[in-house]
C-alpha positions in Angstrom: -40.7 -133.1 -230.5 -41.1 -135.8 -233.1 -44.5 -137.8 -232.9 -44.5 -141.7 -233.4 -46.1 -143.2 -236.6 -49.6 -143.9 -235.2 -49.9 -140.2 -234.3 -49.0 -139.2 -237.9 -51.4 -141.6 -239.3 -54.3 -140.4 -237.3 -53.5 -136.7 -238.1 -53.8 -137.8 -241.8 -57.4 -138.7 -241.2 -58.5 -135.3 -239.8 -59.3 -132.5 -242.6 -57.4 -129.2 -242.0 -59.5 -126.4 -240.9 -62.5 -128.5 -241.0 -65.1 -128.1 -238.1 -66.8 -131.4 -237.3 -70.2 -132.4 -236.5 -70.6 -134.2 -233.0 -71.4 -137.5 -234.5 -68.3 -137.3 -237.0 -66.3 -136.3 -234.1 -67.2 -139.0 -232.1 -66.6 -141.7 -234.9 -63.2 -140.2 -235.9 -61.9 -139.9 -232.2 -62.6 -143.5 -231.8 -60.7 -144.3 -235.0 -57.5 -142.4 -233.8 -57.5 -144.1 -230.2 -54.9 -146.5 -231.3 -53.0 -146.9 -228.1 -52.9 -150.2 -226.1 -54.8 -149.1 -223.2 -58.5 -147.7 -223.2 -57.7 -144.3 -224.1 -59.7 -141.3 -222.1 -61.7 -139.1 -224.8 -61.4 -135.1 -223.4 -63.2 -132.2 -224.3 -61.3 -128.9 -224.4 -63.0 -125.6 -224.8 -61.7 -122.2 -225.2 -64.0 -119.5 -223.8 -64.5 -115.7 -224.3 -64.2 -115.0 -220.7 -61.3 -113.5 -218.6 -60.6 -115.8 -215.6 -59.3 -113.1 -213.6 -62.7 -111.4 -212.8 -65.1 -113.3 -210.3 -67.8 -112.5 -212.2 -66.5 -114.2 -215.3 -65.9 -117.8 -213.6 -67.1 -120.8 -215.0 -67.2 -123.9 -212.7 -70.1 -126.4 -212.2 -70.7 -129.8 -212.3 -72.7 -132.3 -214.5 -73.7 -136.2 -214.3 -72.7 -137.7 -217.6 -75.4 -140.0 -218.8 -73.0 -142.9 -219.4 -70.3 -141.9 -216.7 -66.6 -141.5 -217.5 -65.6 -145.0 -217.7 -63.8 -144.5 -214.3 -65.3 -145.2 -210.9 -64.1 -142.7 -208.3 -63.1 -143.7 -204.9 -65.1 -141.5 -202.6 -64.1 -140.3 -199.2 -67.1 -139.2 -196.8 -66.0 -136.9 -193.7 -69.4 -136.8 -191.5 -70.8 -137.5 -187.9 -71.6 -140.8 -186.7 -75.5 -140.1 -187.5 -74.8 -139.9 -191.1 -71.9 -142.5 -191.8 -74.5 -145.2 -192.3 -76.2 -143.7 -195.1 -72.8 -142.9 -196.5 -71.7 -146.4 -196.4 -75.2 -147.7 -198.0 -74.8 -145.3 -200.6 -71.2 -146.8 -201.7 -68.7 -144.4 -200.0 -65.5 -146.1 -200.2 -64.2 -144.6 -196.9 -66.1 -143.0 -194.1 -65.3 -141.2 -191.0 -64.8 -137.9 -188.8 -61.7 -137.0 -187.2 -59.9 -140.4 -187.7 -60.1 -139.7 -191.6 -58.7 -136.1 -191.0 -55.7 -137.6 -188.9 -55.1 -139.9 -191.6 -54.9 -137.1 -194.4 -52.7 -135.1 -191.8 -50.5 -138.2 -191.6 -50.1 -138.3 -195.6 -52.6 -140.6 -196.8 -54.7 -139.4 -200.0 -56.3 -142.8 -201.1 -59.4 -141.2 -202.7 -60.5 -139.1 -205.7 -63.3 -137.1 -204.2 -64.1 -136.0 -200.6 -67.5 -135.1 -199.5 -68.1 -133.7 -196.2 -71.2 -132.3 -194.1 -71.1 -128.9 -193.3 -70.6 -129.4 -189.7 -67.4 -131.0 -190.5 -66.1 -128.1 -192.8 -64.5 -126.3 -189.7 -62.0 -129.4 -189.2 -61.7 -130.3 -192.8 -60.9 -126.5 -193.5 -57.7 -127.1 -191.5 -56.3 -129.4 -194.4 -56.8 -126.7 -197.0 -53.2 -126.3 -197.5 -52.8 -129.8 -198.5 -56.2 -130.9 -200.2 -56.2 -127.4 -202.2 -53.5 -128.0 -204.3 -54.6 -131.5 -205.4 -57.9 -130.3 -206.4 -59.8 -132.5 -203.4 -61.2 -130.0 -201.2 -65.1 -130.2 -200.6 -66.8 -127.2 -202.0 -70.7 -126.4 -202.0 -70.6 -125.4 -205.6 -69.6 -128.6 -206.6 -72.1 -130.3 -204.4 -69.5 -132.0 -202.2 -70.5 -130.0 -198.9 -73.9 -131.3 -198.3 -76.2 -132.9 -195.8 -77.6 -135.0 -198.5 -74.6 -137.5 -198.5 -76.4 -140.4 -200.1 -77.1 -137.9 -203.1 -73.6 -136.8 -203.6 -72.1 -140.2 -203.5 -74.8 -141.6 -205.8 -73.9 -138.9 -208.2 -70.2 -139.0 -208.1 -70.5 -142.7 -208.5 -73.0 -142.6 -211.5 -70.4 -140.3 -213.6 -70.6 -136.7 -212.1 -67.7 -134.6 -213.2 -66.6 -131.1 -212.5 -65.8 -128.5 -215.4 -64.0 -125.3 -214.5 -62.1 -122.8 -216.5 -58.6 -122.4 -215.9 -56.4 -119.1 -216.1 -55.9 -119.6 -219.7 -59.7 -119.5 -220.4 -60.1 -123.2 -221.3 -62.2 -126.0 -219.6 -60.6 -129.5 -219.9 -62.8 -132.4 -219.0 -63.2 -136.2 -219.9 -66.5 -137.4 -221.7 -65.7 -141.0 -221.6 -63.6 -143.9 -223.0 -62.7 -144.8 -226.4 -64.4 -148.2 -225.9 -67.6 -146.4 -225.4 -69.9 -147.0 -228.4 -70.9 -143.7 -230.5 -74.1 -142.9 -228.9 -73.0 -143.0 -225.5 -70.0 -140.7 -226.2 -72.2 -138.5 -228.3 -74.7 -138.1 -225.6 -72.0 -137.5 -222.9 -70.4 -135.0 -225.1 -73.8 -133.0 -225.7 -74.7 -133.0 -222.0 -71.2 -131.4 -221.4 -71.2 -128.9 -223.8 -74.8 -127.9 -222.9 -74.0 -127.5 -219.3 -70.8 -125.2 -220.2 -73.3 -123.3 -222.6 -75.8 -123.0 -219.6 -73.2 -121.8 -217.3 -72.3 -118.6 -219.3 -71.6 -115.8 -216.9 -73.6 -112.4 -217.5 -70.5 -110.5 -217.5 -69.1 -112.6 -220.6 -69.0 -110.2 -223.7 -68.6 -111.3 -227.5 -68.2 -115.0 -228.6 -68.5 -117.2 -225.5 -67.4 -120.6 -227.2 -64.3 -119.4 -229.0 -63.5 -123.1 -229.8 -64.4 -126.8 -229.0 -61.8 -129.8 -229.4 -62.3 -133.4 -228.9 -59.2 -135.8 -228.6 -58.1 -138.9 -227.1 -55.4 -139.4 -224.4 -52.8 -140.0 -227.3 -54.5 -138.5 -230.2 -54.6 -135.3 -232.2 -57.1 -132.6 -231.8 -60.4 -132.8 -233.7 -62.0 -129.3 -233.9 -65.6 -129.1 -233.3 -68.4 -127.1 -234.5 -69.4 -125.2 -231.4 -72.8 -124.0 -233.2 -74.2 -127.8 -233.0 -74.8 -127.5 -229.4 
């Protein structure tokens, strides 16, 4: 597939075979984000793990210091005694059985669902529709909790989930091209730090095989993984 002129021009700015330092990569990714919209800056990390084994899964969440540039719509499913706290924390939709019925009817007007443990029996019935969309609440990502306010606040502040896929790669946003260099750089370092910290004990050999920074429409910039 032939790439456009803007893409071809951007490729010329990247040195073949060079592993870029974090500050250089951030500056360059902003330079090559030439689309008419505010492009998302993404990190793609290839890990030395075998995702087929349960003890080599890499999954977690981290709050990016400067957010992702996108405010997520949050649905909280909890009983009446927790609903006021959810609303005060900034949840966009709050309810219990009524919200479950709405989803069963085909509504998916939210980016993240948070649920209290006592509602998971009912929420679990939605697994077939929520699972494929990546919307199922999970204790590992902090979306099944009694501390609803904390969960909502973190999501609104820029909490992102990183998860290794079946090809052993993590794909995760680190902000927008409109962010200044310092904010993108800090977000990138925090996310890379979290991924490195999440290294499974069962992982052998080189853990970070490669790391790439890119914008939505731009070419890949190879990072020096030893700088994190």
